[in-house]
mmCIF file of the N, C-alpha and C atoms, coordinates in Angstrom:
data_MODEL
# 
_entry.id   MODEL 
# 
loop_
_atom_site.group_PDB 
_atom_site.id 
_atom_site.type_symbol 
_atom_site.label_atom_id 
_atom_site.label_alt_id 
_atom_site.label_comp_id 
_atom_site.label_asym_id 
_atom_site.label_entity_id 
_atom_site.label_seq_id 
_atom_site.pdbx_PDB_ins_code 
_atom_site.Cartn_x 
_atom_site.Cartn_y 
_atom_site.Cartn_z 
_atom_site.occupancy 
_atom_site.B_iso_or_equiv 
_atom_site.pdbx_formal_charge 
_atom_site.auth_seq_id 
_atom_site.auth_comp_id 
_atom_site.auth_asym_id 
_atom_site.auth_atom_id 
_atom_site.pdbx_PDB_model_num 
ATOM 1   N N  . UNK A 1 1  ? 78.516  107.986 124.494 1.00 0.00 ? 1  UNK A N  1 
ATOM 2   C CA . UNK A 1 1  ? 79.700  107.203 124.744 1.00 0.00 ? 1  UNK A CA 1 
ATOM 3   C C  . UNK A 1 1  ? 80.886  108.148 124.968 1.00 0.00 ? 1  UNK A C  1 
ATOM 4   N N  . UNK A 1 2  ? 81.614  107.913 126.002 1.00 0.00 ? 2  UNK A N  1 
ATOM 5   C CA . UNK A 1 2  ? 82.807  108.711 126.261 1.00 0.00 ? 2  UNK A CA 1 
ATOM 6   C C  . UNK A 1 2  ? 83.973  108.149 125.463 1.00 0.00 ? 2  UNK A C  1 
ATOM 7   N N  . UNK A 1 3  ? 84.769  109.029 124.922 1.00 0.00 ? 3  UNK A N  1 
ATOM 8   C CA . UNK A 1 3  ? 85.918  108.601 124.112 1.00 0.00 ? 3  UNK A CA 1 
ATOM 9   C C  . UNK A 1 3  ? 87.184  108.771 124.935 1.00 0.00 ? 3  UNK A C  1 
ATOM 10  N N  . UNK A 1 4  ? 87.448  107.787 125.751 1.00 0.00 ? 4  UNK A N  1 
ATOM 11  C CA . UNK A 1 4  ? 88.654  107.840 126.563 1.00 0.00 ? 4  UNK A CA 1 
ATOM 12  C C  . UNK A 1 4  ? 89.650  106.805 126.060 1.00 0.00 ? 4  UNK A C  1 
ATOM 13  N N  . UNK A 1 5  ? 90.772  106.711 126.715 1.00 0.00 ? 5  UNK A N  1 
ATOM 14  C CA . UNK A 1 5  ? 91.815  105.793 126.279 1.00 0.00 ? 5  UNK A CA 1 
ATOM 15  C C  . UNK A 1 5  ? 91.719  104.426 126.934 1.00 0.00 ? 5  UNK A C  1 
ATOM 16  N N  . UNK A 1 6  ? 90.615  104.127 127.586 1.00 0.00 ? 6  UNK A N  1 
ATOM 17  C CA . UNK A 1 6  ? 90.447  102.839 128.245 1.00 0.00 ? 6  UNK A CA 1 
ATOM 18  C C  . UNK A 1 6  ? 89.981  101.812 127.223 1.00 0.00 ? 6  UNK A C  1 
ATOM 19  N N  . UNK A 1 7  ? 90.920  101.055 126.683 1.00 0.00 ? 7  UNK A N  1 
ATOM 20  C CA . UNK A 1 7  ? 90.630  100.093 125.620 1.00 0.00 ? 7  UNK A CA 1 
ATOM 21  C C  . UNK A 1 7  ? 89.664  99.018  126.081 1.00 0.00 ? 7  UNK A C  1 
ATOM 22  N N  . UNK A 1 8  ? 89.783  98.588  127.309 1.00 0.00 ? 8  UNK A N  1 
ATOM 23  C CA . UNK A 1 8  ? 88.962  97.471  127.784 1.00 0.00 ? 8  UNK A CA 1 
ATOM 24  C C  . UNK A 1 8  ? 87.476  97.801  127.827 1.00 0.00 ? 8  UNK A C  1 
ATOM 25  N N  . UNK A 1 9  ? 87.114  99.076  127.925 1.00 0.00 ? 9  UNK A N  1 
ATOM 26  C CA . UNK A 1 9  ? 85.702  99.425  128.028 1.00 0.00 ? 9  UNK A CA 1 
ATOM 27  C C  . UNK A 1 9  ? 85.149  100.089 126.772 1.00 0.00 ? 9  UNK A C  1 
ATOM 28  N N  . UNK A 1 10 ? 85.952  100.198 125.731 1.00 0.00 ? 10 UNK A N  1 
ATOM 29  C CA . UNK A 1 10 ? 85.508  100.885 124.529 1.00 0.00 ? 10 UNK A CA 1 
ATOM 30  C C  . UNK A 1 10 ? 85.651  99.960  123.321 1.00 0.00 ? 10 UNK A C  1 
ATOM 31  N N  . UNK A 1 11 ? 84.531  99.600  122.691 1.00 0.00 ? 11 UNK A N  1 
ATOM 32  C CA . UNK A 1 11 ? 84.535  98.662  121.570 1.00 0.00 ? 11 UNK A CA 1 
ATOM 33  C C  . UNK A 1 11 ? 85.324  99.191  120.373 1.00 0.00 ? 11 UNK A C  1 
ATOM 34  N N  . UNK A 1 12 ? 85.251  100.466 120.126 1.00 0.00 ? 12 UNK A N  1 
ATOM 35  C CA . UNK A 1 12 ? 85.960  101.067 118.994 1.00 0.00 ? 12 UNK A CA 1 
ATOM 36  C C  . UNK A 1 12 ? 87.463  100.969 119.207 1.00 0.00 ? 12 UNK A C  1 
ATOM 37  N N  . UNK A 1 13 ? 87.918  101.294 120.414 1.00 0.00 ? 13 UNK A N  1 
ATOM 38  C CA . UNK A 1 13 ? 89.347  101.213 120.701 1.00 0.00 ? 13 UNK A CA 1 
ATOM 39  C C  . UNK A 1 13 ? 89.841  99.774  120.726 1.00 0.00 ? 13 UNK A C  1 
ATOM 40  N N  . UNK A 1 14 ? 88.980  98.827  121.100 1.00 0.00 ? 14 UNK A N  1 
ATOM 41  C CA . UNK A 1 14 ? 89.359  97.418  121.053 1.00 0.00 ? 14 UNK A CA 1 
ATOM 42  C C  . UNK A 1 14 ? 89.645  97.005  119.610 1.00 0.00 ? 14 UNK A C  1 
ATOM 43  N N  . UNK A 1 15 ? 88.767  97.422  118.697 1.00 0.00 ? 15 UNK A N  1 
ATOM 44  C CA . UNK A 1 15 ? 88.966  97.073  117.290 1.00 0.00 ? 15 UNK A CA 1 
ATOM 45  C C  . UNK A 1 15 ? 90.220  97.737  116.730 1.00 0.00 ? 15 UNK A C  1 
ATOM 46  N N  . UNK A 1 16 ? 90.459  98.977  117.140 1.00 0.00 ? 16 UNK A N  1 
ATOM 47  C CA . UNK A 1 16 ? 91.676  99.669  116.727 1.00 0.00 ? 16 UNK A CA 1 
ATOM 48  C C  . UNK A 1 16 ? 92.912  98.928  117.238 1.00 0.00 ? 16 UNK A C  1 
ATOM 49  N N  . UNK A 1 17 ? 92.898  98.543  118.500 1.00 0.00 ? 17 UNK A N  1 
ATOM 50  C CA . UNK A 1 17 ? 94.034  97.861  119.108 1.00 0.00 ? 17 UNK A CA 1 
ATOM 51  C C  . UNK A 1 17 ? 94.316  96.533  118.407 1.00 0.00 ? 17 UNK A C  1 
ATOM 52  N N  . UNK A 1 18 ? 93.284  95.768  118.134 1.00 0.00 ? 18 UNK A N  1 
ATOM 53  C CA . UNK A 1 18 ? 93.455  94.485  117.447 1.00 0.00 ? 18 UNK A CA 1 
ATOM 54  C C  . UNK A 1 18 ? 94.028  94.680  116.045 1.00 0.00 ? 18 UNK A C  1 
ATOM 55  N N  . UNK A 1 19 ? 93.490  95.644  115.300 1.00 0.00 ? 19 UNK A N  1 
ATOM 56  C CA . UNK A 1 19 ? 93.977  95.899  113.942 1.00 0.00 ? 19 UNK A CA 1 
ATOM 57  C C  . UNK A 1 19 ? 95.418  96.389  113.959 1.00 0.00 ? 19 UNK A C  1 
ATOM 58  N N  . UNK A 1 20 ? 95.732  97.226  114.914 1.00 0.00 ? 20 UNK A N  1 
ATOM 59  C CA . UNK A 1 20 ? 97.087  97.756  115.021 1.00 0.00 ? 20 UNK A CA 1 
ATOM 60  C C  . UNK A 1 20 ? 98.090  96.636  115.305 1.00 0.00 ? 20 UNK A C  1 
ATOM 61  N N  . UNK A 1 21 ? 97.770  95.781  116.244 1.00 0.00 ? 21 UNK A N  1 
ATOM 62  C CA . UNK A 1 21 ? 98.659  94.659  116.576 1.00 0.00 ? 21 UNK A CA 1 
ATOM 63  C C  . UNK A 1 21 ? 98.787  93.690  115.400 1.00 0.00 ? 21 UNK A C  1 
ATOM 64  N N  . UNK A 1 22 ? 97.661  93.388  114.777 1.00 0.00 ? 22 UNK A N  1 
ATOM 65  C CA . UNK A 1 22 ? 97.656  92.449  113.649 1.00 0.00 ? 22 UNK A CA 1 
ATOM 66  C C  . UNK A 1 22 ? 98.524  92.976  112.501 1.00 0.00 ? 22 UNK A C  1 
ATOM 67  N N  . UNK A 1 23 ? 98.335  94.240  112.156 1.00 0.00 ? 23 UNK A N  1 
ATOM 68  C CA . UNK A 1 23 ? 99.089  94.797  111.033 1.00 0.00 ? 23 UNK A CA 1 
ATOM 69  C C  . UNK A 1 23 ? 100.572 94.940  111.356 1.00 0.00 ? 23 UNK A C  1 
ATOM 70  N N  . UNK A 1 24 ? 100.895 95.237  112.595 1.00 0.00 ? 24 UNK A N  1 
ATOM 71  C CA . UNK A 1 24 ? 102.299 95.308  112.985 1.00 0.00 ? 24 UNK A CA 1 
ATOM 72  C C  . UNK A 1 24 ? 102.963 93.937  112.837 1.00 0.00 ? 24 UNK A C  1 
ATOM 73  N N  . UNK A 1 25 ? 102.276 92.893  113.274 1.00 0.00 ? 25 UNK A N  1 
ATOM 74  C CA . UNK A 1 25 ? 102.838 91.551  113.156 1.00 0.00 ? 25 UNK A CA 1 
ATOM 75  C C  . UNK A 1 25 ? 102.969 91.142  111.692 1.00 0.00 ? 25 UNK A C  1 
ATOM 76  N N  . UNK A 1 26 ? 102.009 91.508  110.869 1.00 0.00 ? 26 UNK A N  1 
ATOM 77  C CA . UNK A 1 26 ? 102.116 91.214  109.429 1.00 0.00 ? 26 UNK A CA 1 
ATOM 78  C C  . UNK A 1 26 ? 103.338 91.889  108.835 1.00 0.00 ? 26 UNK A C  1 
ATOM 79  N N  . UNK A 1 27 ? 103.601 93.124  109.234 1.00 0.00 ? 27 UNK A N  1 
ATOM 80  C CA . UNK A 1 27 ? 104.766 93.850  108.746 1.00 0.00 ? 27 UNK A CA 1 
ATOM 81  C C  . UNK A 1 27 ? 106.046 93.208  109.279 1.00 0.00 ? 27 UNK A C  1 
ATOM 82  N N  . UNK A 1 28 ? 106.059 92.809  110.537 1.00 0.00 ? 28 UNK A N  1 
ATOM 83  C CA . UNK A 1 28 ? 107.236 92.169  111.130 1.00 0.00 ? 28 UNK A CA 1 
ATOM 84  C C  . UNK A 1 28 ? 107.574 90.871  110.414 1.00 0.00 ? 28 UNK A C  1 
ATOM 85  N N  . UNK A 1 29 ? 106.563 90.080  110.115 1.00 0.00 ? 29 UNK A N  1 
ATOM 86  C CA . UNK A 1 29 ? 106.802 88.824  109.394 1.00 0.00 ? 29 UNK A CA 1 
ATOM 87  C C  . UNK A 1 29 ? 107.389 89.094  108.016 1.00 0.00 ? 29 UNK A C  1 
ATOM 88  N N  . UNK A 1 30 ? 106.915 90.132  107.358 1.00 0.00 ? 30 UNK A N  1 
ATOM 89  C CA . UNK A 1 30 ? 107.424 90.466  106.026 1.00 0.00 ? 30 UNK A CA 1 
ATOM 90  C C  . UNK A 1 30 ? 108.905 90.836  106.100 1.00 0.00 ? 30 UNK A C  1 
ATOM 91  N N  . UNK A 1 31 ? 109.291 91.566  107.132 1.00 0.00 ? 31 UNK A N  1 
ATOM 92  C CA . UNK A 1 31 ? 110.700 91.935  107.293 1.00 0.00 ? 31 UNK A CA 1 
ATOM 93  C C  . UNK A 1 31 ? 111.555 90.704  107.577 1.00 0.00 ? 31 UNK A C  1 
ATOM 94  N N  . UNK A 1 32 ? 111.040 89.760  108.347 1.00 0.00 ? 32 UNK A N  1 
ATOM 95  C CA . UNK A 1 32 ? 111.787 88.540  108.649 1.00 0.00 ? 32 UNK A CA 1 
ATOM 96  C C  . UNK A 1 32 ? 111.994 87.687  107.408 1.00 0.00 ? 32 UNK A C  1 
ATOM 97  N N  . UNK A 1 33 ? 111.047 87.738  106.501 1.00 0.00 ? 33 UNK A N  1 
ATOM 98  C CA . UNK A 1 33 ? 111.119 86.930  105.282 1.00 0.00 ? 33 UNK A CA 1 
ATOM 99  C C  . UNK A 1 33 ? 111.674 87.728  104.106 1.00 0.00 ? 33 UNK A C  1 
ATOM 100 N N  . UNK A 1 34 ? 112.392 88.774  104.382 1.00 0.00 ? 34 UNK A N  1 
ATOM 101 C CA . UNK A 1 34 ? 112.860 89.682  103.345 1.00 0.00 ? 34 UNK A CA 1 
ATOM 102 C C  . UNK A 1 34 ? 113.481 88.938  102.164 1.00 0.00 ? 34 UNK A C  1 
ATOM 103 N N  . UNK A 1 35 ? 114.258 87.920  102.450 1.00 0.00 ? 35 UNK A N  1 
ATOM 104 C CA . UNK A 1 35 ? 114.927 87.200  101.365 1.00 0.00 ? 35 UNK A CA 1 
ATOM 105 C C  . UNK A 1 35 ? 114.250 85.873  101.053 1.00 0.00 ? 35 UNK A C  1 
ATOM 106 N N  . UNK A 1 36 ? 113.191 85.590  101.744 1.00 0.00 ? 36 UNK A N  1 
ATOM 107 C CA . UNK A 1 36 ? 112.462 84.351  101.514 1.00 0.00 ? 36 UNK A CA 1 
ATOM 108 C C  . UNK A 1 36 ? 111.170 84.629  100.770 1.00 0.00 ? 36 UNK A C  1 
ATOM 109 N N  . UNK A 1 37 ? 110.347 83.647  100.752 1.00 0.00 ? 37 UNK A N  1 
ATOM 110 C CA . UNK A 1 37 ? 109.077 83.759  100.054 1.00 0.00 ? 37 UNK A CA 1 
ATOM 111 C C  . UNK A 1 37 ? 108.042 84.384  100.981 1.00 0.00 ? 37 UNK A C  1 
ATOM 112 N N  . UNK A 1 38 ? 107.402 85.440  100.537 1.00 0.00 ? 38 UNK A N  1 
ATOM 113 C CA . UNK A 1 38 ? 106.391 86.084  101.372 1.00 0.00 ? 38 UNK A CA 1 
ATOM 114 C C  . UNK A 1 38 ? 105.019 85.473  101.096 1.00 0.00 ? 38 UNK A C  1 
ATOM 115 N N  . UNK A 1 39 ? 104.120 85.680  102.029 1.00 0.00 ? 39 UNK A N  1 
ATOM 116 C CA . UNK A 1 39 ? 102.766 85.181  101.865 1.00 0.00 ? 39 UNK A CA 1 
ATOM 117 C C  . UNK A 1 39 ? 101.828 86.351  101.599 1.00 0.00 ? 39 UNK A C  1 
ATOM 118 N N  . UNK A 1 40 ? 100.608 86.012  101.271 1.00 0.00 ? 40 UNK A N  1 
ATOM 119 C CA . UNK A 1 40 ? 99.598  87.036  100.994 1.00 0.00 ? 40 UNK A CA 1 
ATOM 120 C C  . UNK A 1 40 ? 99.373  87.967  102.169 1.00 0.00 ? 40 UNK A C  1 
ATOM 121 N N  . UNK A 1 41 ? 99.462  87.438  103.369 1.00 0.00 ? 41 UNK A N  1 
ATOM 122 C CA . UNK A 1 41 ? 99.150  88.213  104.563 1.00 0.00 ? 41 UNK A CA 1 
ATOM 123 C C  . UNK A 1 41 ? 100.283 89.128  104.998 1.00 0.00 ? 41 UNK A C  1 
ATOM 124 N N  . UNK A 1 42 ? 101.493 88.899  104.484 1.00 0.00 ? 42 UNK A N  1 
ATOM 125 C CA . UNK A 1 42 ? 102.611 89.766  104.853 1.00 0.00 ? 42 UNK A CA 1 
ATOM 126 C C  . UNK A 1 42 ? 102.341 91.176  104.365 1.00 0.00 ? 42 UNK A C  1 
ATOM 127 N N  . UNK A 1 43 ? 102.870 92.145  105.086 1.00 0.00 ? 43 UNK A N  1 
ATOM 128 C CA . UNK A 1 43 ? 102.585 93.544  104.809 1.00 0.00 ? 43 UNK A CA 1 
ATOM 129 C C  . UNK A 1 43 ? 103.886 94.307  104.629 1.00 0.00 ? 43 UNK A C  1 
ATOM 130 N N  . UNK A 1 44 ? 104.005 94.981  103.505 1.00 0.00 ? 44 UNK A N  1 
ATOM 131 C CA . UNK A 1 44 ? 105.192 95.775  103.225 1.00 0.00 ? 44 UNK A CA 1 
ATOM 132 C C  . UNK A 1 44 ? 105.313 96.891  104.274 1.00 0.00 ? 44 UNK A C  1 
ATOM 133 N N  . UNK A 1 45 ? 106.511 97.121  104.811 1.00 0.00 ? 45 UNK A N  1 
ATOM 134 C CA . UNK A 1 45 ? 106.674 98.163  105.838 1.00 0.00 ? 45 UNK A CA 1 
ATOM 135 C C  . UNK A 1 45 ? 106.188 99.542  105.385 1.00 0.00 ? 45 UNK A C  1 
ATOM 136 N N  . UNK A 1 46 ? 106.410 99.886  104.141 1.00 0.00 ? 46 UNK A N  1 
ATOM 137 C CA . UNK A 1 46 ? 105.963 101.196 103.646 1.00 0.00 ? 46 UNK A CA 1 
ATOM 138 C C  . UNK A 1 46 ? 104.439 101.325 103.716 1.00 0.00 ? 46 UNK A C  1 
ATOM 139 N N  . UNK A 1 47 ? 103.744 100.269 103.345 1.00 0.00 ? 47 UNK A N  1 
ATOM 140 C CA . UNK A 1 47 ? 102.277 100.266 103.409 1.00 0.00 ? 47 UNK A CA 1 
ATOM 141 C C  . UNK A 1 47 ? 101.823 100.365 104.863 1.00 0.00 ? 47 UNK A C  1 
ATOM 142 N N  . UNK A 1 48 ? 102.501 99.620  105.745 1.00 0.00 ? 48 UNK A N  1 
ATOM 143 C CA . UNK A 1 48 ? 102.142 99.652  107.162 1.00 0.00 ? 48 UNK A CA 1 
ATOM 144 C C  . UNK A 1 48 ? 102.298 101.059 107.739 1.00 0.00 ? 48 UNK A C  1 
ATOM 145 N N  . UNK A 1 49 ? 103.426 101.697 107.494 1.00 0.00 ? 49 UNK A N  1 
ATOM 146 C CA . UNK A 1 49 ? 103.675 103.013 108.084 1.00 0.00 ? 49 UNK A CA 1 
ATOM 147 C C  . UNK A 1 49 ? 102.750 104.082 107.496 1.00 0.00 ? 49 UNK A C  1 
ATOM 148 N N  . UNK A 1 50 ? 102.392 103.963 106.222 1.00 0.00 ? 50 UNK A N  1 
ATOM 149 C CA . UNK A 1 50 ? 101.396 104.877 105.640 1.00 0.00 ? 50 UNK A CA 1 
ATOM 150 C C  . UNK A 1 50 ? 100.050 104.696 106.323 1.00 0.00 ? 50 UNK A C  1 
ATOM 151 N N  . UNK A 1 51 ? 99.650  103.432 106.516 1.00 0.00 ? 51 UNK A N  1 
ATOM 152 C CA . UNK A 1 51 ? 98.386  103.135 107.196 1.00 0.00 ? 51 UNK A CA 1 
ATOM 153 C C  . UNK A 1 51 ? 98.413  103.670 108.625 1.00 0.00 ? 51 UNK A C  1 
ATOM 154 N N  . UNK A 1 52 ? 99.518  103.426 109.324 1.00 0.00 ? 52 UNK A N  1 
ATOM 155 C CA . UNK A 1 52 ? 99.631  103.877 110.710 1.00 0.00 ? 52 UNK A CA 1 
ATOM 156 C C  . UNK A 1 52 ? 99.492  105.396 110.815 1.00 0.00 ? 52 UNK A C  1 
ATOM 157 N N  . UNK A 1 53 ? 100.101 106.139 109.901 1.00 0.00 ? 53 UNK A N  1 
ATOM 158 C CA . UNK A 1 53 ? 99.984  107.600 109.904 1.00 0.00 ? 53 UNK A CA 1 
ATOM 159 C C  . UNK A 1 53 ? 98.538  108.039 109.687 1.00 0.00 ? 53 UNK A C  1 
ATOM 160 N N  . UNK A 1 54 ? 97.834  107.370 108.758 1.00 0.00 ? 54 UNK A N  1 
ATOM 161 C CA . UNK A 1 54 ? 96.421  107.704 108.520 1.00 0.00 ? 54 UNK A CA 1 
ATOM 162 C C  . UNK A 1 54 ? 95.565  107.406 109.744 1.00 0.00 ? 54 UNK A C  1 
ATOM 163 N N  . UNK A 1 55 ? 95.852  106.294 110.414 1.00 0.00 ? 55 UNK A N  1 
ATOM 164 C CA . UNK A 1 55 ? 95.083  105.915 111.604 1.00 0.00 ? 55 UNK A CA 1 
ATOM 165 C C  . UNK A 1 55 ? 95.320  106.912 112.738 1.00 0.00 ? 55 UNK A C  1 
ATOM 166 N N  . UNK A 1 56 ? 96.549  107.357 112.907 1.00 0.00 ? 56 UNK A N  1 
ATOM 167 C CA . UNK A 1 56 ? 96.858  108.325 113.961 1.00 0.00 ? 56 UNK A CA 1 
ATOM 168 C C  . UNK A 1 56 ? 96.095  109.630 113.723 1.00 0.00 ? 56 UNK A C  1 
ATOM 169 N N  . UNK A 1 57 ? 96.074  110.088 112.469 1.00 0.00 ? 57 UNK A N  1 
ATOM 170 C CA . UNK A 1 57 ? 95.317  111.312 112.142 1.00 0.00 ? 57 UNK A CA 1 
ATOM 171 C C  . UNK A 1 57 ? 93.824  111.104 112.381 1.00 0.00 ? 57 UNK A C  1 
ATOM 172 N N  . UNK A 1 58 ? 93.328  109.938 111.961 1.00 0.00 ? 58 UNK A N  1 
ATOM 173 C CA . UNK A 1 58 ? 91.911  109.633 112.154 1.00 0.00 ? 58 UNK A CA 1 
ATOM 174 C C  . UNK A 1 58 ? 91.570  109.538 113.634 1.00 0.00 ? 58 UNK A C  1 
ATOM 175 N N  . UNK A 1 59 ? 92.476  108.994 114.434 1.00 0.00 ? 59 UNK A N  1 
ATOM 176 C CA . UNK A 1 59 ? 92.251  108.885 115.881 1.00 0.00 ? 59 UNK A CA 1 
ATOM 177 C C  . UNK A 1 59 ? 92.093  110.270 116.504 1.00 0.00 ? 59 UNK A C  1 
ATOM 178 N N  . UNK A 1 60 ? 92.941  111.193 116.087 1.00 0.00 ? 60 UNK A N  1 
ATOM 179 C CA . UNK A 1 60 ? 92.828  112.565 116.619 1.00 0.00 ? 60 UNK A CA 1 
ATOM 180 C C  . UNK A 1 60 ? 91.478  113.178 116.261 1.00 0.00 ? 60 UNK A C  1 
ATOM 181 N N  . UNK A 1 61 ? 91.059  112.997 115.018 1.00 0.00 ? 61 UNK A N  1 
ATOM 182 C CA . UNK A 1 61 ? 89.765  113.537 114.588 1.00 0.00 ? 61 UNK A CA 1 
ATOM 183 C C  . UNK A 1 61 ? 88.620  112.847 115.328 1.00 0.00 ? 61 UNK A C  1 
ATOM 184 N N  . UNK A 1 62 ? 88.724  111.541 115.499 1.00 0.00 ? 62 UNK A N  1 
ATOM 185 C CA . UNK A 1 62 ? 87.686  110.786 116.179 1.00 0.00 ? 62 UNK A CA 1 
ATOM 186 C C  . UNK A 1 62 ? 87.563  111.227 117.638 1.00 0.00 ? 62 UNK A C  1 
ATOM 187 N N  . UNK A 1 63 ? 88.702  111.409 118.314 1.00 0.00 ? 63 UNK A N  1 
ATOM 188 C CA . UNK A 1 63 ? 88.665  111.832 119.713 1.00 0.00 ? 63 UNK A CA 1 
ATOM 189 C C  . UNK A 1 63 ? 88.115  113.242 119.870 1.00 0.00 ? 63 UNK A C  1 
ATOM 190 N N  . UNK A 1 64 ? 88.286  114.078 118.851 1.00 0.00 ? 64 UNK A N  1 
ATOM 191 C CA . UNK A 1 64 ? 87.738  115.438 118.922 1.00 0.00 ? 64 UNK A CA 1 
ATOM 192 C C  . UNK A 1 64 ? 86.325  115.491 118.337 1.00 0.00 ? 64 UNK A C  1 
ATOM 193 N N  . UNK A 1 65 ? 85.752  114.320 118.068 1.00 0.00 ? 65 UNK A N  1 
ATOM 194 C CA . UNK A 1 65 ? 84.378  114.150 117.578 1.00 0.00 ? 65 UNK A CA 1 
ATOM 195 C C  . UNK A 1 65 ? 84.148  114.792 116.206 1.00 0.00 ? 65 UNK A C  1 
ATOM 196 N N  . UNK A 1 66 ? 85.198  114.892 115.411 1.00 0.00 ? 66 UNK A N  1 
ATOM 197 C CA . UNK A 1 66 ? 85.073  115.390 114.040 1.00 0.00 ? 66 UNK A CA 1 
ATOM 198 C C  . UNK A 1 66 ? 84.941  114.245 113.054 1.00 0.00 ? 66 UNK A C  1 
ATOM 199 N N  . UNK A 1 67 ? 85.046  113.021 113.555 1.00 0.00 ? 67 UNK A N  1 
ATOM 200 C CA . UNK A 1 67 ? 84.942  111.821 112.743 1.00 0.00 ? 67 UNK A CA 1 
ATOM 201 C C  . UNK A 1 67 ? 84.047  110.836 113.486 1.00 0.00 ? 67 UNK A C  1 
ATOM 202 N N  . UNK A 1 68 ? 83.115  110.237 112.773 1.00 0.00 ? 68 UNK A N  1 
ATOM 203 C CA . UNK A 1 68 ? 82.198  109.291 113.417 1.00 0.00 ? 68 UNK A CA 1 
ATOM 204 C C  . UNK A 1 68 ? 82.900  107.963 113.696 1.00 0.00 ? 68 UNK A C  1 
ATOM 205 N N  . UNK A 1 69 ? 82.261  107.138 114.504 1.00 0.00 ? 69 UNK A N  1 
ATOM 206 C CA . UNK A 1 69 ? 82.815  105.816 114.807 1.00 0.00 ? 69 UNK A CA 1 
ATOM 207 C C  . UNK A 1 69 ? 83.001  105.002 113.530 1.00 0.00 ? 69 UNK A C  1 
ATOM 208 N N  . UNK A 1 70 ? 81.990  105.013 112.661 1.00 0.00 ? 70 UNK A N  1 
ATOM 209 C CA . UNK A 1 70 ? 82.043  104.237 111.420 1.00 0.00 ? 70 UNK A CA 1 
ATOM 210 C C  . UNK A 1 70 ? 83.171  104.721 110.506 1.00 0.00 ? 70 UNK A C  1 
ATOM 211 N N  . UNK A 1 71 ? 83.347  106.019 110.408 1.00 0.00 ? 71 UNK A N  1 
ATOM 212 C CA . UNK A 1 71 ? 84.417  106.567 109.566 1.00 0.00 ? 71 UNK A CA 1 
ATOM 213 C C  . UNK A 1 71 ? 85.786  106.200 110.124 1.00 0.00 ? 71 UNK A C  1 
ATOM 214 N N  . UNK A 1 72 ? 85.929  106.245 111.431 1.00 0.00 ? 72 UNK A N  1 
ATOM 215 C CA . UNK A 1 72 ? 87.190  105.884 112.064 1.00 0.00 ? 72 UNK A CA 1 
ATOM 216 C C  . UNK A 1 72 ? 87.491  104.414 111.824 1.00 0.00 ? 72 UNK A C  1 
ATOM 217 N N  . UNK A 1 73 ? 86.499  103.553 112.014 1.00 0.00 ? 73 UNK A N  1 
ATOM 218 C CA . UNK A 1 73 ? 86.708  102.120 111.813 1.00 0.00 ? 73 UNK A CA 1 
ATOM 219 C C  . UNK A 1 73 ? 87.019  101.797 110.363 1.00 0.00 ? 73 UNK A C  1 
ATOM 220 N N  . UNK A 1 74 ? 86.490  102.561 109.451 1.00 0.00 ? 74 UNK A N  1 
ATOM 221 C CA . UNK A 1 74 ? 86.785  102.343 108.030 1.00 0.00 ? 74 UNK A CA 1 
ATOM 222 C C  . UNK A 1 74 ? 88.281  102.534 107.778 1.00 0.00 ? 74 UNK A C  1 
ATOM 223 N N  . UNK A 1 75 ? 88.865  103.546 108.378 1.00 0.00 ? 75 UNK A N  1 
ATOM 224 C CA . UNK A 1 75 ? 90.310  103.775 108.233 1.00 0.00 ? 75 UNK A CA 1 
ATOM 225 C C  . UNK A 1 75 ? 91.084  102.657 108.928 1.00 0.00 ? 75 UNK A C  1 
ATOM 226 N N  . UNK A 1 76 ? 90.642  102.269 110.107 1.00 0.00 ? 76 UNK A N  1 
ATOM 227 C CA . UNK A 1 76 ? 91.329  101.230 110.878 1.00 0.00 ? 76 UNK A CA 1 
ATOM 228 C C  . UNK A 1 76 ? 91.357  99.915  110.106 1.00 0.00 ? 76 UNK A C  1 
ATOM 229 N N  . UNK A 1 77 ? 90.276  99.584  109.425 1.00 0.00 ? 77 UNK A N  1 
ATOM 230 C CA . UNK A 1 77 ? 90.144  98.282  108.764 1.00 0.00 ? 77 UNK A CA 1 
ATOM 231 C C  . UNK A 1 77 ? 90.563  98.282  107.290 1.00 0.00 ? 77 UNK A C  1 
ATOM 232 N N  . UNK A 1 78 ? 91.207  99.342  106.846 1.00 0.00 ? 78 UNK A N  1 
ATOM 233 C CA . UNK A 1 78 ? 91.626  99.432  105.435 1.00 0.00 ? 78 UNK A CA 1 
ATOM 234 C C  . UNK A 1 78 ? 92.454  98.245  104.977 1.00 0.00 ? 78 UNK A C  1 
ATOM 235 N N  . UNK A 1 79 ? 93.297  97.704  105.819 1.00 0.00 ? 79 UNK A N  1 
ATOM 236 C CA . UNK A 1 79 ? 94.229  96.653  105.407 1.00 0.00 ? 79 UNK A CA 1 
ATOM 237 C C  . UNK A 1 79 ? 93.700  95.249  105.663 1.00 0.00 ? 79 UNK A C  1 
ATOM 238 N N  . UNK A 1 80 ? 92.528  95.121  106.201 1.00 0.00 ? 80 UNK A N  1 
ATOM 239 C CA . UNK A 1 80 ? 91.963  93.785  106.485 1.00 0.00 ? 80 UNK A CA 1 
ATOM 240 C C  . UNK A 1 80 ? 91.549  93.094  105.213 1.00 0.00 ? 80 UNK A C  1 
# 
């Protein structure tokens, strides 16, 4: 399998893209409800940015083939 940036043809990158969008929206909702009642699915911005930094590092390792697909997905799905 080639590890390119074409999300539409790569199942691993599709899962990364979905998780990234989902977690960003969870964080955005939490910021909007800052003074209101939050839900279980809302995500604290600090947690989101820590996760995002770990995913970026894992992506670099995965693209250089130092991390397997399963290991990369484990990092991607940490917040699910």
